[in-house]
N, C-alpha and C positions, 0 to 999 in steps of 0.2 A: 595475651596471657594464657588463653586456652591452649594455644599451640605449644607454649613453653612447658606447661604442665604435662601435655601429651608426650613431648620429647623427653622430659625428665622421667616420666613413667616408663617409657620404652627403654631408655638407657638403664634404669634401675632393674627392669625385668631381664634385660640381656645379661647384665652383670650377675644377677642371681642365678639365672639359668646356666651361664658359663661356669660359675663356681660349682654348681651342683653337678654338672657334667664332669668337671675336673676332679672333684672329690670321688665321684663314682668310678672314674677311670683309675684313680690312684688306689682305691680300695680293691679293685680287681687285679691290678698289675703290680702293686707294691711288693717288693722283695726285701727280706731282712738281710742286712749286710753281714760280713764276716767279722768276728772280733779281732781287735788288735793285740789281744793277749792270748796265751796258750789256753785253749778250752776244748773239751771233748763233749760230744752229745751224750745224753743219757736216754736210753731207749724207753725208760719207764716214766720220764718226766720232762717237761719243757725246760727245767732248770739244767744248765750245763755244769760240767765238772771243771772247776777252776781251783788253783791252789797257789798259796804263797810258799816259798821255799822253807823247808824245815831247818836246813843247815846253811847258815850264813856267817862267814868269818868265825869268830870265837863265841858267838852267841848260842845259847840254848833257846828253844822255842816251844810254845804250846799252842795247839790249834784251839781257837776260841769259838764256842758256839754262837750263832746269831741270836740276838734277843728275840723272844717270841712276839713282843710288841711290834718289832720291825717286820718280822715275817708276816704278821697279820695286816700291816699297813701298806706294804708295797705290793705291786703286781705279782701274780703267782709264777710268772716265768722269769723273775729276777734271780740271778745267780750271785752267790756270796762266797767270800773267803776272808777269814780274819785270823790273825796269828799274833801272839805276844812274844816279844824277843827280850832276852835278859843277858847282859854281859857278865863276865866273871866278877866285876866290881860292884854289881847290883844295878847298874844303869839299865832302864827298861824303856821300851817303846812298843807301840801296837801298829801293825800294818793291816790295811783293809782294802778289799776290792768289791765293788758293786758293778755287776754286768747286766745291762738292760736286755730285755727281750723285745717283743713287738710293741710294748707299751713304753713310751719315752718317759713316763712319770717315775720310772725306777730311779732316775738320776735327779737328786734333789739339790737345792742350793747349798753350798758349803757353809753359809751363814748359820744354818740350822745345827750343824755339827758343833759349833761353839756355844751358841745359846742353849742348846739342849743339855750341855754339860755345865751350864751356869757361868760361862766365861763371857766377858765383854771384849770386843775386838779393840786391840791397841795399835796394831800396824799391819800393813800389807806390803808385800814386795814380790817380784818375780826373780828367781835365781836359776842359773843354768848349772846342772849337775853333769859332769863328764861321765859317759857310759863307755866302758872299754869293750873290746870284742874284735872280730875280724874287720868290722867297719865302725870305728869309734864315732860317737856323735854326742852332741850336747842336748840334754833333756831339760826343757824349761819347766819349772814347777812354781806354783804359788806357795809362798811362805807367809803364813799368818801367825801373829803373836796375840794371844789372849791373856786376860788377867782376871782374877777374882780374889775376894777375901775369904779365907777359910779360918776355922777355929780349931785349935787342938790344945789340950792341957789348960783350958781356960784362957788362952791367949789367941788373939787374932793376928794373922799375917797374910801377906800377898803371895799368891802362887801364879806361875806362868804356864801357859799351854803353847807349845810350838806345834803348829798344824801345817803339814806339807802335803800338797795334793796336785793332781793333774788329771786330764781326761784323754783317753786314747781309743781310737777306732781303726778300721782298716784304712791304711794310708793317711791317717790324720791324727794329730795329737796337739793339745793346747793346754795351757795352765788356766785358761779363762772360761768360766761357766757360760757366759753370754756368747762368746765366740763359738763354743761347742754347739749351742742351741741354733745359732744362725747357720752354721755349717750343716747341721742336721736337716733344717728346713730347706736349704739350698739343694742338698743332695736328693731329697725326696722329690722336689719339683723338677729337677733337671734329669734325674736318672731313674726315679721311682724306687730308689734303694733307701731303705731306712737303716742308716748306719747303726751298728750295734756297739754303742759307746760303753766304755768301762770308766768308772770313777775310782781312781787309785789314791789312797791317802796313808800317811804315816803320822803318828803323833807321840809326843812325850810331854811330861810335866817337869818343871824345875822351879827354883827360887829366882827372884829378880837378880840380875847380874850374871846368871849362868847361861843365858840364852845362846850366846855365840858358841860357847864350848859345846853345848848340847847339840846345836844344829850341825856342827862339824861332824859329830859322831853319827847323827842321822844321815848326813850326806854320804858317809862311808858305807853305812849299811844299805842305803837305797841304791848306791852305785853297784854294790856287790849283788843285790837281790834282783834288780830289774831284769838283767839278762836271763834270769831263771824263769820268769813268767811273762815278760812282754816281748812280742815279736820284734826282731831288729829291723831297722829301716831298709836293709838290703834284701830282705826275704820277700818272695812273692806273696802277695796277700797280706802284707804287714804295713805298719804305719810309715809314712814318708819321713824324710828328714824333719826333725823337730821344727815347728813353726810357732810363732807367737801370735 
């Protein structure tokens, strides 16, 4: 029994010591990866300059400031871009990019984006959006539908939220939050590179029954805007062919 306790103690000590050595090595040697989106360094700030395109199809757009609550909550080296798009017939949607820095907590779970707006999740799916260019490819995105009851003019009615998102880094992209997390940990352990992931999302609201038509319009805008800010798969230092 005493020998077993001694062996258990030694094994535990070695594991703890090995983990400490590994963490110390990572802290000294870890490098921050390159973004999978177009970004430029800011000499006066750790926040990078990123933008969503102002001109897309026949939409007008407005640059939207980031909420001060969000700025205070996320790490100081998180980079943001947010833009509202409006079609001539009044159809609207919002595009958003969050680019992490050295702190991976910049990228939050997509669930919070629905619950934070008061929507309950109704459905999830993964859809491919064709992206044109010199080397066309399929971009896999998550398509979530949310619902909530709202009141206007003394009457209550259902409203839908269509939320489309994906994650992209240097040579990697995925529509799945958990996949992104495991790839991040894998890359740190294998190469000491902390991939600089970006969380890209688009959203719009509609009435029940209009979800499919609205999503088709979202697909068209996303397909037209992605080449303007996301590095194509064939470029050096850009994301590889889309993977699920």
